[in-house]
C-alpha positions as CSV (number, residue, x, y, z in Angstrom):
1,M,115.8,58.5,53.0
2,G,113.8,59.1,56.1
3,K,113.7,62.5,57.5
4,L,116.1,64.1,60.3
5,P,114.6,63.9,63.5
6,S,113.4,67.3,64.5
7,V,114.7,69.5,67.8
8,A,112.0,71.3,69.5
9,I,111.9,74.9,70.9
10,V,109.4,75.2,73.9
11,T,108.4,79.5,74.8
12,R,106.6,81.0,76.7
13,E,104.8,84.5,76.6
14,T,106.9,88.0,78.3
15,R,104.7,89.6,80.6
16,M,105.0,92.5,78.0
17,E,103.7,90.0,75.9
18,G,100.8,89.9,78.2
19,L,100.4,93.3,78.9
20,L,100.5,94.6,74.9
21,K,97.9,91.9,74.4
22,R,95.4,93.7,77.0
23,R,96.8,97.3,75.7
24,P,98.2,97.1,72.2
25,T,100.6,100.3,72.5
26,K,102.9,100.5,74.7
27,G,101.1,104.4,75.5
28,A,97.9,102.8,76.7
29,L,100.3,100.4,78.7
30,G,101.6,103.0,80.4
31,F,98.5,104.3,81.3
32,S,97.1,101.2,82.7
33,L,100.1,100.8,84.7
34,N,99.9,104.1,85.9
35,A,96.3,103.9,87.2
36,A,96.9,100.8,89.1
37,M,99.6,101.7,90.9
38,D,97.5,104.7,92.2
39,I,96.9,104.0,95.0
40,G,96.6,107.3,96.5
41,A,93.4,108.3,93.9
42,V,91.0,108.2,96.9
43,A,92.6,110.0,98.8
44,R,93.2,112.7,96.6
45,K,89.7,112.8,95.3
46,R,89.5,113.9,99.6
47,R,91.7,116.7,99.1
48,Q,91.2,118.1,96.1
49,E,91.5,121.9,97.5
50,Q,95.4,120.8,97.8
51,R,96.4,120.7,94.5
52,T,100.1,120.5,95.8
53,W,99.4,116.8,97.1
54,E,97.6,116.0,93.5
55,L,100.6,116.7,91.6
56,E,102.9,115.0,94.1
57,D,101.2,111.7,94.2
58,A,100.7,111.8,90.1
59,V,104.7,112.2,89.6
60,L,105.4,109.5,92.0
61,C,102.6,107.3,90.0
62,D,104.1,108.0,86.9
63,I,107.7,106.7,87.9
64,Q,106.4,104.2,89.4
65,G,104.4,102.7,85.7
66,L,107.5,103.6,83.9
67,A,109.7,101.9,86.3
68,V,107.7,99.1,85.6
69,M,107.2,99.2,82.4
70,E,111.2,99.1,81.8
71,A,111.3,96.6,84.1
72,Y,109.0,94.3,81.9
73,E,110.8,95.4,78.7
74,E,114.2,94.9,80.4
75,E,113.0,91.4,81.0
76,A,111.5,90.4,77.5
77,T,114.6,91.5,76.3
78,V,116.7,89.6,77.8
79,Y,113.9,86.4,77.2
80,E,114.3,87.3,73.4
81,K,117.9,87.3,73.1
82,N,118.5,84.1,74.4
83,V,115.5,82.5,72.5
84,R,117.3,83.7,69.7
85,R,120.3,82.8,70.4
86,I,119.3,79.2,71.2
87,R,117.5,79.3,67.8
88,N,120.8,80.3,65.9
89,D,123.4,78.0,67.5
90,L,120.7,75.2,66.8
91,N,120.5,75.6,63.1
92,R,124.0,75.4,62.8
93,M,123.9,72.1,63.7
94,D,121.3,71.1,60.7
95,Y,118.3,69.8,62.5
96,P,115.2,70.8,61.2
97,I,113.7,73.2,64.2
98,A,110.2,73.7,65.7
99,M,108.9,76.4,67.6
100,V,106.2,75.7,69.8
101,N,104.7,78.8,71.9
102,R,103.5,77.1,75.6
103,E,99.5,77.8,74.8
104,L,100.5,74.8,71.5
105,L,101.8,72.1,73.8
106,S,98.4,69.8,74.2
107,T,98.4,70.4,70.5
108,Y,102.2,70.0,69.2
109,D,102.8,66.2,68.0
110,F,106.2,65.5,69.4
111,G,106.4,62.1,67.7
112,R,109.8,63.0,65.9
113,C,111.7,64.9,68.1
114,M,114.7,63.9,69.1
115,A,114.9,66.3,72.1
116,V,112.5,69.1,72.9
117,V,115.0,72.3,74.4
118,V,112.5,74.5,76.9
119,V,113.7,78.2,77.3
120,G,111.6,79.5,80.6
121,Q,111.1,79.0,84.2
122,D,110.8,75.7,86.3
123,G,106.9,75.9,85.3
124,L,107.4,75.7,81.4
125,V,109.6,72.3,81.9
126,A,106.9,71.0,83.9
127,N,104.3,71.8,81.6
128,T,106.0,70.6,78.7
129,A,106.6,67.1,80.1
130,K,102.9,66.1,80.3
131,Y,103.6,66.0,76.0
132,A,107.0,65.0,75.6
133,Q,107.2,61.8,77.3
134,G,109.9,59.9,77.1
135,I,111.7,62.8,74.9
136,P,114.8,64.2,76.6
137,I,114.3,67.4,77.8
138,I,116.9,70.2,78.2
139,G,115.6,73.1,80.6
140,V,117.4,76.4,79.5
141,N,117.5,79.2,82.5
142,G,115.6,82.1,80.3
143,D,116.7,85.0,82.5
144,P,119.4,83.4,85.5
145,E,119.0,86.8,87.0
146,Q,115.4,86.0,87.6
147,N,114.6,82.1,87.4
148,E,115.3,80.0,90.5
149,G,116.3,77.2,87.4
150,R,115.9,74.3,89.5
151,L,114.8,72.3,86.3
152,L,116.8,74.6,84.0
153,P,120.6,73.7,84.5
154,F,121.6,75.0,81.1
155,L,122.7,78.5,80.0
156,A,121.2,79.7,76.8
157,N,124.9,79.0,75.3
158,E,124.6,75.6,76.6
159,A,121.6,73.9,74.4
160,Q,123.8,73.3,71.8
161,L,126.2,70.8,74.2
162,G,123.2,69.4,75.4
163,I,121.8,68.5,71.7
164,A,124.8,67.2,70.8
165,R,125.4,64.4,74.5
166,V,121.5,63.8,73.6
167,A,122.6,62.5,69.6
168,Q,125.4,61.1,70.9
169,H,124.1,59.2,73.4
170,R,126.3,60.7,75.7
171,A,123.5,62.7,77.8
172,K,123.5,62.5,81.9
173,I,119.6,61.6,82.2
174,Q,117.2,61.9,85.1
175,D,114.0,59.8,85.5
176,I,110.8,62.4,86.6
177,T,107.8,60.6,87.8
178,L,104.6,61.5,86.3
179,A,101.2,60.9,87.8
180,S,97.8,59.8,86.0
181,V,94.5,60.6,85.9
182,E,92.1,58.3,83.9
183,L,88.1,59.4,84.2
184,T,85.3,56.7,83.4
185,N,84.1,58.5,80.6
186,G,87.8,57.9,78.5
187,Q,90.4,61.0,79.4
188,S,93.1,60.9,81.4
189,M,95.9,63.3,82.1
190,L,99.1,63.2,83.1
191,A,101.1,65.5,85.7
192,F,105.1,66.6,86.5
193,N,104.1,68.1,89.6
194,D,100.8,67.5,91.2
195,F,96.8,67.6,90.8
196,F,94.4,69.2,92.1
197,I,90.3,67.6,92.2
198,G,87.8,69.5,93.4
199,Y,86.0,72.3,92.8
200,Q,86.5,75.4,89.7
201,S,85.4,78.2,92.5
202,H,86.0,78.3,96.0
203,Q,83.2,76.5,96.8
204,S,83.3,73.2,98.7
205,A,84.2,69.8,96.2
206,R,82.0,66.9,97.4
207,Y,83.0,63.6,96.3
208,I,83.9,60.0,97.4
209,L,87.7,59.0,98.3
210,Q,88.5,55.2,97.9
211,A,92.1,54.8,98.8
212,R,93.9,51.8,102.0
213,G,90.4,49.4,101.3
214,K,88.2,52.3,102.5
215,A,85.4,54.7,101.1
216,E,84.4,57.5,102.7
217,Q,82.5,60.6,102.2
218,Q,84.3,64.2,102.4
219,I,83.4,67.9,101.8
220,S,86.4,69.8,101.4
221,S,88.5,71.9,99.4
222,G,90.0,69.4,97.1
223,V,92.3,67.2,97.0
224,I,96.4,67.4,95.9
225,V,97.6,64.0,94.8
226,S,101.8,65.5,93.7
227,T,104.8,63.8,92.2
228,G,108.0,63.5,94.0
229,A,109.1,66.6,92.1
230,G,106.3,68.4,93.0
231,S,106.2,67.2,97.0
232,T,108.4,70.5,98.2
233,G,105.5,72.7,96.6
234,W,101.7,72.8,96.7
235,L,101.7,69.2,99.1
236,S,104.1,71.1,101.0
237,S,101.8,73.8,101.7
238,V,99.6,71.8,103.0
239,Y,101.6,69.9,105.7
240,N,103.5,73.5,106.5
241,M,99.8,74.5,108.1
242,T,99.4,71.2,109.6
243,C,102.8,71.3,111.6
244,G,102.2,75.3,112.7
245,V,98.7,74.4,113.8
246,A,100.5,71.5,115.3
247,Q,103.0,73.8,117.3
248,R,100.3,76.7,117.8
249,Y,98.7,74.3,120.5
250,G,101.4,72.1,122.0
251,S,101.8,69.4,119.0
252,T,104.3,68.1,117.6
253,F,104.7,66.9,113.9
254,A,107.0,65.0,111.8
255,A,107.1,66.7,107.8
256,P,107.0,64.1,105.8
257,P,110.1,62.5,104.2
258,A,111.1,64.3,101.4
259,M,110.4,62.0,97.8
260,A,113.2,61.5,95.3
261,W,112.1,62.8,91.9
262,D,112.1,59.4,89.9
263,E,110.9,57.3,93.2
264,P,107.5,55.2,91.9
265,R,105.1,56.3,94.4
266,L,102.9,59.6,94.8
267,K,101.5,61.5,98.3
268,W,98.3,62.8,98.2
269,A,96.4,65.0,101.2
270,V,92.8,66.8,101.2
271,R,92.5,70.2,101.7
272,E,90.3,71.5,105.3
273,P,87.8,68.5,105.0
274,F,84.8,68.9,107.2
275,R,83.0,66.6,109.4
276,T,79.3,66.4,108.7
277,K,76.7,64.1,109.6
278,Q,77.4,62.8,106.0
279,T,81.1,62.8,105.1
280,G,83.9,62.0,107.0
281,V,87.4,62.7,107.7
282,D,89.4,59.4,108.4
283,L,91.3,59.6,104.8
284,V,92.9,62.4,104.6
285,V,96.7,61.7,103.6
286,G,98.7,58.9,101.9
287,E,100.4,57.4,99.6
288,I,99.8,55.9,96.2
289,E,102.5,52.8,95.5
290,S,103.8,52.3,91.7
291,N,100.5,48.9,91.6
292,D,98.3,51.4,93.4
293,E,95.8,53.9,92.8
294,I,92.9,55.9,94.7
295,I,89.8,56.3,92.9
296,I,87.6,59.8,93.5
297,E,84.2,60.0,92.6
298,S,82.3,63.2,92.0
299,L,79.1,64.4,93.2
300,M,79.5,67.8,91.8
301,P,76.4,68.2,89.4
302,N,79.0,70.9,88.4
303,D,81.9,72.7,87.8
304,G,83.8,70.1,88.8
305,V,87.3,69.9,87.6
306,I,90.8,67.9,87.4
307,F,93.9,70.3,86.2
308,S,97.4,69.5,86.6
309,D,100.9,71.6,87.7
310,G,98.5,74.5,88.1
311,I,97.1,75.2,84.6
312,E,93.5,76.4,85.1
313,R,92.5,76.6,81.9
314,D,93.6,73.6,81.1
315,Y,91.5,71.0,82.9
316,L,89.0,67.9,82.7
317,E,85.4,68.3,83.8
318,F,85.1,66.2,86.8
319,N,81.0,66.1,87.4
320,S,78.6,63.8,88.9
321,G,78.7,60.7,87.4
322,T,82.3,60.4,86.5
323,A,85.1,58.6,89.1
324,A,89.1,59.2,88.3
325,H,91.2,56.6,89.1
326,I,95.2,58.3,90.2
327,S,97.9,56.5,90.4
328,V,101.3,56.5,89.2
329,A,101.7,56.9,85.1
330,K,103.6,54.9,83.0
331,E,105.4,57.3,81.2
332,R,108.0,59.4,82.7
333,A,109.6,62.5,82.0
334,Q,113.6,63.2,81.2
335,L,115.4,65.6,81.7
336,V,118.7,66.2,80.5
337,L,121.1,66.9,83.6
338,R,124.4,69.5,82.5
C-alpha cells in the first residue's frame, strides 16, 4: 500500500524570534531596543549637567523599548497560536503533516504533497508558490489584525475546510502565471511577483537588452520583470515615478492596464536608464507574450544578480559571459479560494 499524500504547513520566523537570535535573552533584547530608540542620546551628552532632562529621556526610551518588545511578543503569540490550531486540526484528518520553515523552501521536496497550507503574510505565499508548482496552496492569514491578506483568503479555523475541499476535488482554484528565467549556464528560477536583474549594490548595472527584435546596450539601476500578480507591486513604483514626473512638467501619462493573475504575459521596465555615448534608452518598457522572451546579457564582471520576489539572499549570479532568457513559465501556481 502506497504512502498517503502529505500536507505541508509552511511557516515563517516571527520578528520576536529573529530578534532573539541576535539577542539571546529578553533582557539583552530590551537593552538593544532601548539603545536603538534612544534618539535623545546626543542631546543628553550636550546637557550632562541637566540631570533632570537625562532622567526624563531615559525613562521615555525605556517605555518605548518595552512597548516595542510587547508588540513583538503579542504578534508572536497570535501567530504561534494560529499555527498550533492549524496543525491540531489537520492532524485529526490523518494526513501526514510536514512543518516547513520559510528558510527551507528551496530544499524541501513538495512532490508528495496533496496541498500546502501557508500561514503567514502575503509574501510567504509568493515565496512558496515558486517551489510548490502545480500544488494547491491554501493561504491562511496568520494575523488578520496585521496582515492585508490579499493571498490569504482563509482564517486559521478554516484551514481544515480548505484541505477537505482539495481532497474532494471541490476547491475553487485561481491559476497564477509565473515568470521564468533560464541562464546560459543551465541555472533557472521562477518568480511569483517579479524578477530583479541588475547589480547587487547601488552601482549601475551594465548589460545588453534584446527585445522586440532589437538589441541595446544599457546602463541602469536594473530591470524589473513582473507577472500579473506582481504588477501592482514593485513594477507599479516605476510607473508612479514616471507619472509624477510627467504631471509635474505638464504632460499626461496613462497608467498601464492592470493584468489579471492568470494572464499569460509579463511586463518589464528598466529602472533609471542612462543615455551615454555607448548606451541607449529606447528599450525601456514592454511586454512578454506567452510565446516570446527577452534576453539580457550581462556586462558586469562581478556582483551581477538575478533574484525573485524581493528575496535578495536567494539569487543567481549574473556576471559577464552569462545571458538570461526571461519568459512566461510553463509552470503555474494554484491558489485555493475561499
